[in-house]
N, CA, C and O of each residue as an XYZ file, in Angstrom:
284
protein
N     143.144    106.366     75.790
C     144.471    106.528     75.240
C     145.394    105.464     75.842
O     145.285    105.140     77.024
N     146.278    104.936     75.046
C     147.257    103.959     75.509
C     148.511    104.711     75.937
O     149.002    105.587     75.226
N     149.023    104.349     77.120
C     150.273    104.910     77.627
C     151.274    103.775     77.789
O     150.910    102.600     77.830
N     152.548    104.157     77.879
C     153.626    103.170     77.946
C     154.475    103.411     79.177
O     154.927    104.529     79.426
N     154.688    102.353     79.945
C     155.493    102.405     81.157
C     156.899    101.912     80.850
O     157.087    100.829     80.296
N     157.875    102.722     81.218
C     159.279    102.383     81.004
C     160.028    102.361     82.326
O     159.696    103.091     83.260
N     161.046    101.507     82.387
C     161.987    101.544     83.501
C     163.287    102.117     82.969
O     163.881    101.584     82.031
N     163.714    103.198     83.574
C     164.959    103.843     83.191
C     166.133    102.946     83.554
O     166.062    102.186     84.519
N     167.204    103.031     82.788
C     168.406    102.262     83.117
C     169.014    102.744     84.431
O     169.925    102.111     84.964
N     168.517    103.856     84.951
C     168.957    104.376     86.254
C     168.064    103.897     87.389
O     168.339    104.172     88.557
N     166.988    103.177     87.048
C     166.156    102.559     88.068
C     164.801    103.193     88.310
O     163.977    102.605     89.012
N     164.536    104.362     87.762
C     163.244    105.012     87.926
C     162.258    104.513     86.873
O     162.642    103.868     85.897
N     160.988    104.821     87.090
C     159.947    104.503     86.118
C     159.414    105.800     85.543
O     159.369    106.821     86.230
N     159.005    105.759     84.269
C     158.385    106.921     83.652
C     157.372    106.465     82.623
O     157.386    105.321     82.167
N     156.486    107.394     82.266
C     155.366    107.082     81.386
C     155.404    108.006     80.177
O     155.650    109.205     80.303
N     155.156    107.431     79.009
C     155.089    108.195     77.764
C     153.748    107.927     77.092
O     153.134    106.881     77.305
N     153.303    108.873     76.284
C     152.038    108.713     75.555
C     152.213    107.999     74.220
O     151.236    107.740     73.517
N     153.449    107.684     73.876
C     153.731    106.946     72.644
C     154.918    106.022     72.900
O     155.726    106.255     73.799
N     155.003    104.983     72.101
C     156.114    104.040     72.252
C     157.380    104.685     71.706
O     157.389    105.217     70.596
N     158.443    104.631     72.492
C     159.691    105.281     72.112
C     160.544    104.361     71.240
O     160.600    103.156     71.486
N     161.203    104.914     70.231
C     162.121    104.109     69.424
C     163.380    103.784     70.232
O     163.718    104.477     71.192
N     164.056    102.729     69.825
C     165.233    102.260     70.575
C     166.280    103.352     70.761
O     166.884    103.447     71.829
N     166.503    104.170     69.752
C     167.567    105.177     69.870
C     167.273    106.202     70.967
O     168.199    106.844     71.464
N     166.008    106.370     71.353
C     165.674    107.255     72.465
C     165.808    106.552     73.814
O     165.852    107.205     74.857
N     165.871    105.240     73.793
C     166.002    104.469     75.028
C     167.458    104.190     75.378
O     167.787    103.942     76.538
N     168.316    104.230     74.384
C     169.722    103.857     74.561
C     170.539    105.018     75.123
O     170.384    106.161     74.693
N     171.406    104.719     76.081
C     172.309    105.712     76.672
C     173.728    105.401     76.211
O     174.319    104.406     76.629
N     174.261    106.240     75.365
C     175.606    106.000     74.835
C     176.685    106.232     75.886
O     177.803    105.740     75.734
N     176.377    106.964     76.939
C     177.361    107.219     78.007
C     177.696    105.955     78.784
O     178.848    105.719     79.147
N     176.673    105.148     79.035
C     176.919    103.944     79.847
C     176.617    102.651     79.092
O     176.721    101.563     79.660
N     176.246    102.762     77.816
C     175.943    101.597     76.977
C     174.825    100.728     77.550
O     174.853     99.503     77.432
N     173.851    101.372     78.166
C     172.687    100.672     78.701
C     171.449    101.311     78.090
O     171.551    102.335     77.414
N     170.302    100.730     78.316
C     169.093    101.323     77.754
C     167.917    101.154     78.704
O     167.914    100.278     79.570
N     166.927    102.004     78.524
C     165.690    101.897     79.265
C     164.911    100.713     78.706
O     165.181    100.233     77.605
N     163.942    100.255     79.487
C     163.179     99.071     79.081
C     161.687     99.368     79.093
O     161.163     99.940     80.049
N     161.016     98.977     78.029
C     159.560     99.065     77.987
C     159.002     97.960     78.873
O     159.266     96.779     78.650
N     158.228     98.355     79.882
C     157.614     97.376     80.788
C     156.296     96.897     80.202
O     155.983     95.707     80.251
N     155.519     97.832     79.642
C     154.251     97.451     79.045
C     153.393     98.663     78.781
O     153.768     99.795     79.087
N     152.234     98.404     78.207
C     151.290     99.480     77.923
C     150.076     99.318     78.830
O     149.786     98.229     79.327
N     149.372    100.436     79.032
C     148.189    100.408     79.880
C     147.200    101.470     79.418
O     147.560    102.424     78.729
N     145.943    101.280     79.813
C     144.880    102.210     79.417
C     144.258    102.928     80.608
O     143.564    103.930     80.439
N     144.506    102.419     81.809
C     143.877    103.026     82.986
C     144.740    102.787     84.228
O     145.756    102.094     84.181
N     144.306    103.375     85.322
C     145.056    103.286     86.574
C     145.219    101.851     87.046
O     146.290    101.472     87.519
N     144.176    101.056     86.923
C     144.236     99.656     87.359
C     145.331     98.891     86.605
O     146.115     98.162     87.212
N     145.377     99.062     85.291
C     146.394     98.367     84.489
C     147.800     98.865     84.820
O     148.745     98.077     84.850
N     147.945    100.176     85.070
C     149.243    100.717     85.465
C     149.704    100.100     86.769
O     150.856     99.683     86.889
N     148.817    100.040     87.743
C     149.166     99.448     89.032
C     149.542     97.979     88.879
O     150.466     97.501     89.537
N     148.833     97.266     88.017
C     149.145     95.847     87.777
C     150.560     95.691     87.232
O     151.314     94.835     87.695
N     150.922     96.514     86.253
C     152.270     96.441     85.679
C     153.329     96.682     86.752
O     154.325     95.963     86.828
N     153.105     97.693     87.571
C     154.073     98.032     88.612
C     154.150     96.940     89.683
O     155.233     96.623     90.175
N     153.016     96.377     90.036
C     153.005     95.279     91.015
C     153.760     94.071     90.480
O     154.502     93.422     91.217
N     153.572     93.765     89.196
C     154.282     92.638     88.577
C     155.791     92.871     88.574
O     156.568     91.917     88.589
N     156.203     94.137     88.554
C     157.625     94.486     88.596
C     158.174     94.440     90.018
O     159.383     94.550     90.222
N     157.289     94.276     91.002
C     157.718     94.217     92.399
C     157.958     95.584     93.018
O     158.723     95.712     93.974
N     157.302     96.610     92.472
C     157.450     97.970     92.986
C     156.683     98.090     94.307
O     155.573     97.573     94.432
N     157.275     98.770     95.284
C     156.633     98.973     96.576
C     155.378     99.820     96.435
O     155.313    100.711     95.588
N     154.376     99.538     97.272
C     153.082    100.225     97.213
C     153.207    101.745     97.265
O     152.521    102.448     96.523
N     154.077    102.256     98.135
C     154.238    103.702     98.271
C     154.752    104.317     96.973
O     154.303    105.393     96.577
N     155.678    103.651     96.318
C     156.234    104.155     95.069
C     155.199    104.053     93.949
O     155.141    104.914     93.071
N     154.383    103.000     93.982
C     153.313    102.862     92.996
C     152.381    104.069     93.088
O     152.023    104.659     92.069
N     151.993    104.432     94.296
C     151.093    105.572     94.482
C     151.732    106.868     93.987
O     151.045    107.719     93.424
N     153.026    107.023     94.189
C     153.742    108.205     93.704
C     153.706    108.263     92.183
O     153.443    109.319     91.606
N     153.966    107.147     91.540
C     153.966    107.085     90.070
C     152.572    107.370     89.525
O     152.427    108.111     88.553
N     151.552    106.791     90.138
C     150.172    106.994     89.690
C     149.774    108.461     89.850
O     149.181    109.045     88.944
N     150.099    109.060     91.002
C     149.772    110.483     91.218
C     150.436    111.375     90.171
O     149.813    112.295     89.643
N     151.696    111.095     89.880
C     152.413    111.887     88.882
C     151.770    111.728     87.505
O     151.607    112.709     86.780
N     151.405    110.498     87.143
C     150.765    110.238     85.854
C     149.439    110.992     85.756
O     149.158    111.626     84.739
N     148.626    110.926     86.812
C     147.337    111.604     86.804
C     147.493    113.116     86.688
O     146.694    113.773     86.022
N     148.505    113.663     87.325
C     148.751    115.105     87.276
C     149.159    115.558     85.882
O     148.892    116.696     85.497
N     149.801    114.683     85.128
C     150.280    115.030     83.783
C     149.260    114.753     82.696
O     149.458    115.155     81.549
N     148.168    114.071     83.034
C     147.140    113.713     82.036
C     146.488    114.948     81.450
O     145.605    114.835     80.600
């Protein structure tokens, strides 16, 4: 299954099982939007995306654990 990694306009990362339309990414309160970082198929690809974003190793492990728990 393909999953999608997003960076929230508030700075957190989250994962969805489908690509979100722009209107779900846009925040009308602050006129900002979340950003699609990329898609991935496995843990290795997820870690690569996060590493390319410059995410700290500890936070990467937290994101991966959360993703695995929700699978």
